[in-house]
KETORVO-118061 format. One record per residue: residue in three letters; x, y negated, z of N, C-alpha, C, O, CB in turn. Coordinates in steps of 0.001 Angstrom, whole numbers, plus 500000, padded with zeros to 6 digits. Glycine has a CB too. Example, Ala and Ser with C-alpha at 12.3 -4.5 7.8 and 13.67 -1.06 7.14 Angstrom:
BEGIN
ALA513190505690507800512300504500507800513200503300507800514236503319508465511308504473509046
SER512850502250507080513670501060507140512900499970507870513409498862508039514084500598505725
***
This chain:
BEGIN
MET500838501193500000500000500000500000500875498756500000501926498739500640499051499995501216
GLY500451497709499286501208496460499306501581496013497929501476496755496952502445496604500138
ASN502025494766497873502364494143496612503863494080496448504579493854497423501760492754496516
SER504357494273495240505796494174494986506286492774495285505695491798494823506123494551493534
SER507359492660496052507848491348496453508433490575495288508626489363495385508882491488497538
SER508719491259494182509280490562493036508217490056492084508538489356491123510222491461492301
GLN506942490395492328505874489961491448505706488454491498505807487855492569504573490647491816
GLN505452487839490361505287486402490282503832486015490458502954486839490204505816485879488962
PRO503536484774490888502168484319491045501378484462489755501919484321488659502147482882491508
THR500087484745489904499221485016488767499098483824487839498985482684488291497860485428489244
ASP499121484091486519498917483051485517497471482595485548496559483421485579499299483555484109
LEU497254481287485539495914480732485630495355480281484284494328479604484251495914479581486581
SER495988480628483198495597480049481918494176480414481507493550479673480749496555480491480851
HIS493648481553481996492298481949481620491363481957482820490307482589482783492316483318480968
PHE491750481250483892490955481273485121490148480003485260490695478906485153491851481460486343
SER488852480136485497487975478979485650487448478903487058487122479927487658486819479035484660
SER487360477701487597486748477456488896485250477322488718484821476864487658487338476191489565
PRO484417477696489698482984477532489576482566476087489409481451475824488957482308478110490763
SER483432475129489763483051473727489668483576473055488408483349471863488201483544472986490873
SER484284473819487553484797473226486336485087474305485326484964475492485628486045472403486612
THR485475473905484116485672474864483047487112475227482823487386476176482087485107474341481799
SER488045474523483416489452474862483233490276474317484378489854473395485074489974474322481901
THR491464474895484574492329474420485649492850473029485358493149472281486289493492475376485859
SER492966472661484096493420471308483795492386470291484229492734469198484678493715471157482306
THR491095470650484095490034469770484569490083469652486085489918468566486641488659470285484116
ILE490315470805486760490430470770488218491540469817488630491355468978489512490697472181488781
SER492688469950487990493846469149488373493580467663488226494024466868489055495048469538487543
SER492859467276487175492616465862486935491658465265487953491610464047488122492075465658485543
GLN490882466131488643489896465653489598490295465948491041489507465703491955488553466273489302
ARG491483466459491260491819467065492536491991466083493671491741466452494819493048467846492395
GLY492405464847493419492645463936494521493961464241495198494762465033494701491515464003495523
ARG494179463603496342495443463733497052495426464827498101496469465149498670495798462435497695
LYS494272465402498367494182466450499373493433467638498785492453467482498057493481465933500656
ARG493920468832499121493384470048498524493517471185499526494516471253500243494111470390497194
ALA492528472085499592492585473151500592492002474448500054491018474447499313491844472734501856
LEU492625475550500439492128476899500193491879477554501545492792477671502363493137477738499329
LEU490642477979501776490247478581503049489743479993502800488891480200501935489162477729503758
CYS490252480959503539489834482353503400489360482890504745490091482845505734490988483221502847
GLY488128483399504773487598484049505970487055485412505586486076485502504845486494483183506642
ILE487675486474506079487354487826505607486881488688506777487584488826507778488587488478504918
THR485688489264506644485111490075507721485239491571507487485114492348508434483665489728507896
TYR485488492003506238485591493420505893484294494149506239484299495143506965486782494070506624
HIS483183493636505706481862494216505949481861495720505680482513496208504757480809493526505076
ASN481117496430506508480872497861506301482152498696506243482219499702505537480094498060505028
THR483147498270506983484370499057507110484721499193508586484177498488509436485542498405506320
LYS485625500096508872486062500277510264486975499146510716487341499071511888486781501615510426
TYR487347498258509779488232497138510097487454495846510346488059494775510384489233496928508968
LYS486158495914510514485302494730510543485713493721511621486004494083512761483868495147510764
LEU485725492455511224485943491336512132484683490482512175483896490484511228487172490489511694
LYS484489489755513266483238489019513438483391487504513386482416486805513107482619489397514734
GLY484580486978513646484702485529513776485339484814512608485484483592512640485469485225514968
THR485720485543511581486556484959510537485825483942509665486400482917509299487105486046509670
VAL484571484213509332483812483248508530483520481998509352483558480887508824482493483876508020
ASN483232482169510629483071481010511511484336480155511491484264478926511449482750481462512958
ASP485491480814511520486762480083511476486865479240510211487192478055510273487947481059511555
ALA486586479849509068486702479133507792485730477960507731486090476877507269486447480087506616
LYS484504478171508195483515477087508188483929475956509119483774474780508788482137477618508595
ASN484455476316510280484879475279511228486060474474510698486112473256510870485246475908512569
ILE487007475155510054488145474436509478487669473531508344488163472412508211489219475429508964
ARG486738473980507539486211473158506453485610471860506996485894470780506478485155473940505652
LYS484784471964508035484207470767508654485300469873509234485245468649509116483206471159509755
PHE486270470489509846487400469778510449488128468944509396488419467770509626488378470774511114
LEU488417469536508261489130468841507189488300467702506602488824466620506338489509469824506089
ILE487019467946506402486149466940505784485859465796506746485947464627506368484837467578505324
ASN485515466125507983485056465102508931486183464292509554485982463136509927484262465748510021
TYR487362464883509671488426464218510412489675463900509586490477463053509980488813465064511567
PHE489846464570508444491051464342507655490745463932506217491626463936505358491904465584507656
ASN489496463582505970489092462966504697489325463845503477489596463333502391489827461680504510
PHE489226465156503639489242466040502478487885465961501790486856465928502466489576467510502890
LEU487863465929500472486622465923499717486129467358499519486924468241499199486815465219498356
PRO484827467602499707484303468966499548484657469596498214484906470799498142482811468961499705
GLU484683468791497155484978469348495836486437469757495679486788470428494709484621468349494768
ASN487281469364496611488689469751496557489023470852497563490188471092497880489570468540496811
ILE487973471517498058488144472638498980487535473888498346486406473855497856487486472335500368
ARG488279474976498358487752476268497928487701477180499145488715477385499813488626476896496783
MET486520477730499439486355478626500573485959480002500058484936480154499391485297478079501570
LEU486772480994500369486546482359499914486026483202501073486718483396502072487843482968499332
THR484792483707500927484179484598501914483377485664501175483034485494500005483268483801502911
GLU483085486754501858482361487853501208480923487516500851480341488161499980482372489053502095
ASP480334486511501511478944486155501220478827485056500166477743484510499961478250485713502491
ALA479929484731499499479888483710498456479026484179497285479035485358496929481314483372497972
GLU478283483248496693477425483586495558478224483768494276477877484604493441476374482511495358
GLU479298482988494111480115483076492907481135484204493052481844484267494057480826481731492629
PRO481219485089492069482158486225492160483604485805492370484358486515493035482071487060490912
ASP484012484647491809485418484262491956485709483599493291486832483153493527485816483332490840
LEU484709483527494175484941483037495535484875484158496566484872483896497769483926481960495882
ILE484823485409496100484964486559496985486462486734497261487261486646496328484329487866496348
PRO486867486981498517488297487031498845488995488332498452489588489010499290488472486818500308
THR488914488665497173489667489803496652491129489416496488491477488237496552489078490286495306
LYS491969490398496281493386490114496071493585489225494847494351488262494887494177491420495912
CYS492895489552493770493022488772492540492605487326492750493306486410492319492188489395491432
ASN491471487111493407490979485746493617491871484953494553492139483779494297489570485777494166
ILE492338485568495637493220484850496561494500484432495838494955483298495989493556485730497797
GLU495074485330495063496304484993494350496066483876493339496908482992493178496866486230493643
ARG494940483911492669494625482855491701494470481507492379494967480497491882493351483195490937
TYR493786481488493509493567480211494192494811479722494931494951478522495168492416480340495168
LEU495706480624495294496996480166495816497731479361494750498337478331495049497860481367496281
SER497677479830493515498295479073492420497560477761492185498186476732491932498312479906491129
TRP496233477796492267495424476571492128495812475532493169495857474336492880493928476897492253
LEU496091475996494380496360475081495486497547474167495192497516472982495523496617475867496763
VAL498585474710494576499806473930494374499977473452492933500950472766492617501006474751494776
GLU499052473805492073499182473455490662499284471939490474498451471185490978497994474006489868
ASP500305471506489747500493470084489435500567469209490681500152468051490646499369469599488548
CYS501090469747491784501190468931493004502119467748492758503080467834491994501704469782494202
GLN501800466626493437502508465373493211502900464736494539502344465059495589501645464407492389
ASP503850463842494474504307463098495647503112462483496377502308461777495769505317461995495237
GLY502998462748497660501906462223498465500778463194498717499892462914499524501363461030497824
ASP500790464340498039499715465318498213499818466023499559500912466294500054499745466345497084
SER498654466316500142498550467104501360497736468348501050496573468244500661497904466281502518
LEU498326469519501215497701470787500873497530471632502131498370471601503030498536471544499818
VAL496433472386502184496175473256503335495806474647502844494941474803501982495045472677504232
PHE496473475664503402496082477054503203495685477614504556496499477686505476497235477894502553
PHE494409478014504669493905478601505907493479480036505623492816480320504625492716477767506487
TYR493872480928506516493504482343506371493103482898507727493839482767508705494678483172505769
SER491921483525507780491468484234508972491026485625508528490046485777507799490301483462509704
GLY491750486612508971491477487992508570492547488892509145493275488503510059491415488130507028
HIS492642490098508606493654491028509101495027490706508520495154490258507381493265492469508763
GLY496041490946509331497422490879508887498140492149509315497857492701510378498130489625509454
LEU499063492608508492499794493832508795501281493628508499501703492538508113499230495026507979
ARG502061494684508684503502494658508372503834495893507548503141496908507616504377494606509682
GLN504902495789506773505405496941506048506921496835505956507464495733506039504764497041504638
PRO507614497958505785509080497908505734509592497021504603509043497003503501509643499311505573
ASP510651496294504908511308495421503931512475496186503305513357496677504009511806494087504601
PHE512467496280501977513507497025501287514463496113500515515283496595499734512880498025500344
GLU514359494794500731515189493858499984516141493062500880516795492124500422514309492909499209
SER516214493440502152517135492806503111516914491300503225517868490540503391518577493075502704
ASP515648490869503136515382489446503308514548489164504554513993488075504699514677488900502085
GLU514460490156505462513744489974506723514675490316507879515262491397507910512459490852506770
LEU514808489397508828515688489632509970515229490816510814516053491514511404515763488387510834
ASP513909491046510873513387492144511696513150493418510898512715494425511457512096491722512359
GLY513431493388509596513279494583508783511878494850508274511626495901507685513721495735509549
PHE510948493905508493509570494095508052509068492887507268509362491742507612508660494356509251
ASP508305493161506205507543492131505516506196491978506203505576492963506605507366492475504012
GLU505747490732506335504421490467506866503434490328505701503814489901504611504425489187507753
THR502172490687505934501189490687504860499850490127505335499569490089506533501004492101504313
ILE499030489694504376497622489429504637496811490444503843497285490986502845497229487955504256
CYS495585490698504293494779491780503735493528491239503055492580490857503741494392492774504828
PRO493497491195501735492268490824501025491151491811501345491406492867501925492512490770499499
VAL489938491485500980488802492357501282488951493713500594488429494714501085487488491691500852
ASP489653493756499474489832495000498730491238495578498898491740496254498000489546494767497257
PHE491877495315500043493281495698500211493498497205500167494578497652499781493803495158501514
GLU492495498005500554492674499459500522492837499969499094493514500970498860491488500154501190
LYS492219499284498151492298499675496740493398498923496002494164499523495248490962499434496052
GLU493479497611496217494375496765495428495692496438496122496622495948495482493681495493495084
GLY495779496703497413497008496420498139496977495085498860496085494264498644498169496453497200
MET497951494885499706498059493659500496498810492585499716499404492854498672498767493939501835
ILE498770491358500246499550490265499678500727490026500623500542489685501791498675488954499485
VAL501930490210500102503145490224500923503710488815501072503503487953500218504205491159500306
ASP504432488595502179504997487270502465505894486753501349505922485551501088505782487315503753
ASN506633487652500683507475487218499572506646486567498467507037485543497906508258488403499009
TYR505507487169498166504624486618497139504080485263497576504055484319496786503465487589496841
ILE503647485163498826503085483909499321504122482800499251503809481672498870502577484072500761
ASN505362483121499619506429482126499543506643481672498100506746480475497831507735482693500122
ASP506711482626497178506878482281495767505720481439495243505914480528494439507013483544494934
ALA504512481758495712503314481132495160503067479719495665502688478850494880502129481973495471
ILE503274479462496975502863478165497511503954477402498260503733476258498657501712478360498419
VAL505123478005498461506230477284499107507224476780498068507538475590498039506949478191500129
ARG507712477657497231508701477275496229508231476141495315509057475294494976509059478473495395
PRO506963476063494891506543475004493956506421473613494563506203472655493821505238475370493364
LEU506553473460495884506295472174496525507354471145496135508532471307496452506252472337498047
LYS506932470100495456507832469056495001508067468027496107507374468023497125507271468377493747
LYS509046467163495891509358466121496849508122465272497147507420464842496231510495465243496327
GLY507864465037498430506731464220498836505440464988499034504442464409499460506510463166497837
VAL505435466297498731504246467137498917504376467881500239505437468421500551504066468143497728
THR503294467908501015503291468626502295502232469716502276501075469459501942503040467656503472
LEU502619470907502626501709472042502771501632472445504231502659472632504884502165473237501901
HIS500418472580504745500196473196506054499490474527505851498465474596505173499363472262506988
ALA500034475572506434499357476861506464498952477145507907499765477037508825500269478001505892
ILE497692477508508092497183477910509401496701479341509235495703479591508559496024476948509923
ILE497409480283509852497175481700509608496705482363510901497501482592511812498458482391509067
ASP495417482668510976494831483283512167494696484782511916493618485280511594493441482642512515
ALA495808485483512069495851486911511785496943487564512610497867486895513072496080487169510285
SER496835488862512793497885489604513477499148489634512623499085489548511396497417491035513798
HIS500290489757513284501592489886512609501868488733511644502472488935510590501656491208511851
SER501428487527512002501444486409511054502586485417511269502666484410510566500147485677511134
GLY503459485687512218504463484695512610505246484091511469505334482869511357505408485304513549
THR505820484929510615506648484424509518506058484803508162506800485112507229508078484965509637
VAL504744484781508046504073485264506837504301484359505630503988484755504507502591485395507092
LEU504841483148505830505224482309504704506728482400504415507223481774503478504828480859504975
ASP507440483172505215508884483330505044509623481993505077510579481799504327509173484041503735
LEU509193481079505932509873479789506020511217479948506728511409480875507515508992478758506761
GLU512143479034506440513531479243506828513845478900508285514925479229508775514405478441505946
TYR512917478244508979513164477884510377511934478200511219510801477928510820513536476384510504
ILE512179478781512394511101479028513337511414478284514635512564478211515068510915480557513594
TYR510363477735515242510553476954516463510381477864517672509351478516517841509557475763516525
THR511424477891518516511374478673519748510964477754520881511759476942521353512743479354520048
ARG509731477884521310509161476946522276509853477030523630510051476009524288507677477208522443
GLU510220478225524049510837478393525370512126477592525494512424477071526569511119479869525639
PHE512891477487524422514174476790524453514122475448523729515125474741523639515248477660523839
GLU512934475105523210512721473836522499513780473621521413514467472600521387512742472659523492
ARG513891474593520534514879474501519463514360475232518224513492476102518303516243475090519917
TRP514925474846517079514664475543515830515703476642515641516898476410515827514676474560514633
ASP515250477836515272516158478943514991516131479271513505515118479105512825515782480185515825
ASN517268479737513028517427480074511621516670481354511280516859482379511935518910480225511272
ASN515814481302510258515077482480509795515411482793508336514632483453507648513560482262509957
LYS516573482319507861516949482554506470517245484034506247517778484702507134518172481697506084
PRO516905484545505075517078485976504799518536486419504844519409485697504362516496486311503445
PRO518819487585505411520184488120505393520707488308503968521914488254503733520235489450506139
SER519795488528503023520196488745501629520715487481500955521351487550499904519032489287500842
GLY520440486319501565520822485060500960519794484505500001520019483453499404522102485221500257
ALA518665485186499835517600484714498948517089483358499420516954483120500620516441485735498890
TYR516805482471498469516318481138498823514821481189499089514059481678498254516634480119497703
LYS514393480691500239512983480706500624512435479298500845511356479135501414512795481535501883
GLY513169478287500401512751476913500614511835476387499526511352477141498681513945476040500717
THR511604475086499558510711474415498616511513473816497462512724474014497359509893473319499331
SER510818473085496605511470472324495537511552470851495912511474469973495054510712472494494205
GLY511710470595497204511836469238497701510744468813498650510877467795499330511871468311496575
GLY509655469582498711508544469267499602508726469859500985509795470367501322507255469759499011
LEU507667469787501786507687470273503170506574471287503366505420471022503029507538469101504177
ALA506917472451503913505941473473504274506006473713505773507080473937506330506195474791503493
ILE504849473664506421504738473907507857503676474969508072502597474905507483504392472595508639
CYS503977475935508909503013477003509186502773477117510685503713477142511480503509478353508617
ILE501500477185511057501108477492512435500421478850512397499340478994511827500160476372513052
SER501057479843513009500561481214512980499967481597514329500346481054515367501684482186512598
ALA499041482531514296498333482926515512499230483641516509498976483598517713497168483810515162
CYS500285484302516016501105485110516912502443485409516261502667485089515094500384486415517285
GLU503314486017517017504599486426516490504429487661515609503370488288515603505590486703517633
ASP505480488001514868505368489063513874504983490416514456504345491219513775506658489195513145
ASP505357490681515695505091491990516298503873491976517223503701492879518042506310492456517071
GLN503023490942517091501877490815517996500546490892517254500477490747516033501959489503518762
MET499497491127518035498129491122517523497466489792517872497783489186518896497312492314518102
ALA496550489341517023495787488122517272494376488482517727493861489553517405495740487232516004
SER493759487570518482492457487847519088491301487267518280491335486111517856492416487297520496
ASP490275488098518077488987487699517521488006487812518689487675488922519107488550488605516261
THR487531486665519228486911486680520548485604485901520591485272485152519672487866486119521566
SER484872486097521680483663485325521941484047483919522370484909483745523231482789486007523021
ALA483419482924521783483801481554522079482564480691522234481547481155522751484712480995520983
PHE482632479457521801481577478469521993480236478989521506480134479502520392481925477176521275
GLU479190478856522349477835479313522052477796480794521696476971481230520893477247478496520915
SER478690481554522297478765483004522141479123483450520729479043484640520425477461483617522533
LYS479511482529519869479956482915518537481372483459518625482127483140519544479886481718517556
MET481713484296517639483063484826517564483956483867516781483538483282515782483064486222516916
ASN485185483720517250486171482865516586487552483453516776487795484207517719486117481418517131
GLY488448483107515883489847483386516128490347482438517201490027481250517176490682483254514832
ALA491127482947518144491580482111519258492391480918518761492205479803519249492415482939520239
LEU493283481134517801494108480030517307493257478950516664493429477767516959495138480541516307
THR492339479345515788491517478363515077490711477521516044490683476295515938490583479058514093
TYR490056478179516987489216477457517939490050476482518773489680475320518942488478478446518856
LEU491172476966519288491993476120520152492643474977519386492709473860519899493063476952520830
LEU493118475226518184493748474162517406492769473019517165493115471851517345494268474707516068
ILE491552473355516760490549472318516509490219471560517789490143470331517781489274472935515918
GLU490023472276518878489666471638520147490785470725520657490531469601521089489345472703521198
VAL492006471215520602493128470423521121493322469156520292493512468077520853494425471259521126
VAL493276469271518979493465468094518119492338467094518323492588465891518403493541468509516637
ARG491099467573518408489961466672518657490126465941519981489945464726520052488637467457518654
ASN490467466678521025490577466073522350491730465082522450491727464199523308490745467149523393
SER492708465230521577493844464298521572493530463029520802494342462105520761495074464965520975
GLN492333462981520182491948461864519308492945461708518161493238460605517699491856460550520116
PHE493455462872517721494257462953516505495570462184516592496046461626515603493462462444515346
THR496144462164517784497439461502517969498460462454518586499436462002519184497283460256518852
ILE498254463741518455499113464710519123500280465115518229500127465228517013498307465942519530
THR501450465336518836502610465814518090502550467335517970501778467996518665503929465370518776
TYR503375467875517082503408469328516905503842470022518187503295471064518547504348469709515757
GLY504819469452518874505292470055520104504218470096521178504020471122521830506490469310520611
LYS503520468970521363502455468930522370501281469806521976500634470405522835501980467501522583
LEU501000469885520677499926470757520202500225472205520553499360472909521075499734470607518685
LEU501430472650520274501808474022520586501771474277522084501283475318522525503194474328520040
ASN502281473339522867502266473493524323500851473573524867500569474373525760503003472341524982
GLU499960472746524331498578472725524828497844474009524463497053474512525261497823471512524263
ILE498092474547523271497486475823522895497958476921523835497157477738524288497826476181521434
PHE499260476948524132499791477927525073499149477758526448498799478742527100501316477797525179
ARG498997476506526886498414476252528206496979476754528281496578477347529282498461474757528531
ARG496211476520527231494823476971527221494741478501527245493900479071527941494096476421525986
ILE495609479154526488495615480613526492495958481146527883495317482076528373496615481150525451
GLU496969480554528514497353480990529853496232480740530853496008481553531749498627480275530303
GLU495532479631530708494421479324531604493309480354531477492737480787532477493876477929531315
VAL493004480745530241491997481776530003492434483099530626491629483792531248491747481951528492
ASN493687483443530461494180484698531019494114484711532550493873485758533152495611484942530562
GLN494325483561533171494282483484534632492865483504535173492613484073536235494983482237535105
GLN491930482883534449490561482752534939489633483841534424488624484149535057490014481413534555
GLY489973484430533265489087485424532677488019484807531805487606485408530814488445486237533751
TRP487559483604532162486641482840531310486822481384531658487376481076532713485145483289531498
CYS486379480486530818486707479074531000485555478195530547485416477921529355487983478712530233
ASN484724477749531488483604476874531115484067475484530710483445474846529861482621476764532264
ARG485148475011531307485564473641531034485870473428529559485538472395528977486779473286531871
PHE486518474442528964486885474310527561485960475118526657486169475174525445488323474748527355
LYS484918475756527252483881476455526493484462477504525558484034477622524409483062475462525697
ILE485424478256526041486061479233525154486203480597525824486526480695527008487432478730524714
LEU485966481599525074486212482982525491485486483339526777486080483906527694487693483213525669
ARG484183483004526846483434483207528090483274484680528447483141485033529619482070482565527980
LYS483286485527527441483080486947527686484389487725527776484383488956527778482217487532526600
LEU485493487022527848486788487688527852486965488551529099487287489737529015487911486657527763
CYS486749487935530243486756488610531550487957489509531768488971489069532311485512489422531704
ARG487856490770531348488912491721531680489958491856530584490797492754530648488312493065531963
CYS489928490977529571490858491088528444491789489888528401491326488748528374490091491211527116
ASN493070490125528396494039489055528267494379488806526809494366489721525986495295489380529053
ILE494684487547526504495191487201525182496707487247525267497316486473526006494677485785524704
THR497309488139524525498755488315524615499505487603523494500735487585523485499094489786524594
GLN498770487016522550499428486403521399500156485119521772499737484382522666498414486120520311
LYS501254484869521067502030483640521228502087482929519879502854483338519008503472483942521768
PRO501297481880519686501320481153518414502726480690518066503522480365518947500377479953518469
LEU503021480664516765504360480359516295504330479236515267503473479207514384505012481602515703
LEU505278478314515396505455477219514444506685477513513599507754477807514133505592475845515176
SER506536477433512282507681477596511384507645476498510332506606475879510099507676479002510714
SER508790476263509700508875475142508763509973475383507733510899476164507957509135473825509518
SER509849474701506609510893474774505579512072473874505922513130473975505301510322474385504211
GLU511900473003506896512997472149507344512811471793508811511700471824509341513083470869506485
VAL513906471459509446513883471103510868513355469684511043513693468793510264515295471233511492
PHE512521469470512073512065468126512419511859468045513925511790469070514604510754467763511660
ASP511760466826514445511559466597515871510084466835516199509231466019515850512000465151516278
VAL509784467948516866508394468331517103507689467398518083506460467372518132508333469748517621
TYR508461466622518875507846465700519823507804464264519299507376463345519997508594465742521138
ALA508252464094518073508167462768517440507195462769516248506601461739515926509565462313516973
LYS507040463915515607506203464012514412504766464321514798504506465317515474506742465090513455
THR503831463481514378502410463655514700501761464664513761501997464650512553501669462309514621
PHE500949465529514329500215466502513520499143465788512697498310465057513233499574467594514417
THR499183466012511399498155465459510511498045466340509283498994467027508904498481463990510107
LEU496885466309508675496630467147507502496233466266506318495974466777505228495518468194507802
***
């Protein structure tokens, strides 16, 4: 199972968006902000998740209401979509990953959000420090295979031109380095650590900036839990939105990460938390995940403000 790490991003020359007739038309109307959101529940399978579509919907509202993203510049892939090309199959996700960065220009802000299953597989190209490739799982992953971190890096990190910023928010298990970015932030020691491949393969951008906030480290599981109004949500998605809102959108990356950790620890100590309206039914279950920040370049996490 899995995708060849040497495979190139899918050609979009014959791919049409439901809102237009060609990718060139999409590009001309795209604006300065663009987002791809994936929420996958794996209906009628033993892998079923309950909070992933809620996550995608909440992030969509978050982007539109607080960061001025236009609805027409957001693509949301879920299993209940009416248009076939908005079902989160492997083919569709790969096509829209290419759409996300197509013709990106100086000043663009791009967002890739994924809520679903994540897995690992052995790395045979010596470009992973831990010996494993991280993956995301499309709805048809059992038949078509997973999407590997090498592919994601090729598809949406390498094309980033100078002045373009990509944020990836990945609410999935084993998601720590799923974009294969060259630096990971170690919160305990407040430092950036080198994550460059032992093989020497280049995993950077073409001059732009890629930042990823992952739900957990590569060897950890992420939580799909009961949250506000008893709905299911990914813990990272819910907490990120709540923390940023409560900060009135002036929080730095370092403080954001610290506050997410604090909220998780508070939930683990109390079992449930009315004050923050999260994980009320957790009770006897601890959240063991440690969200991870990674980037294509080093920056001062306590000076740079989080914005999308």
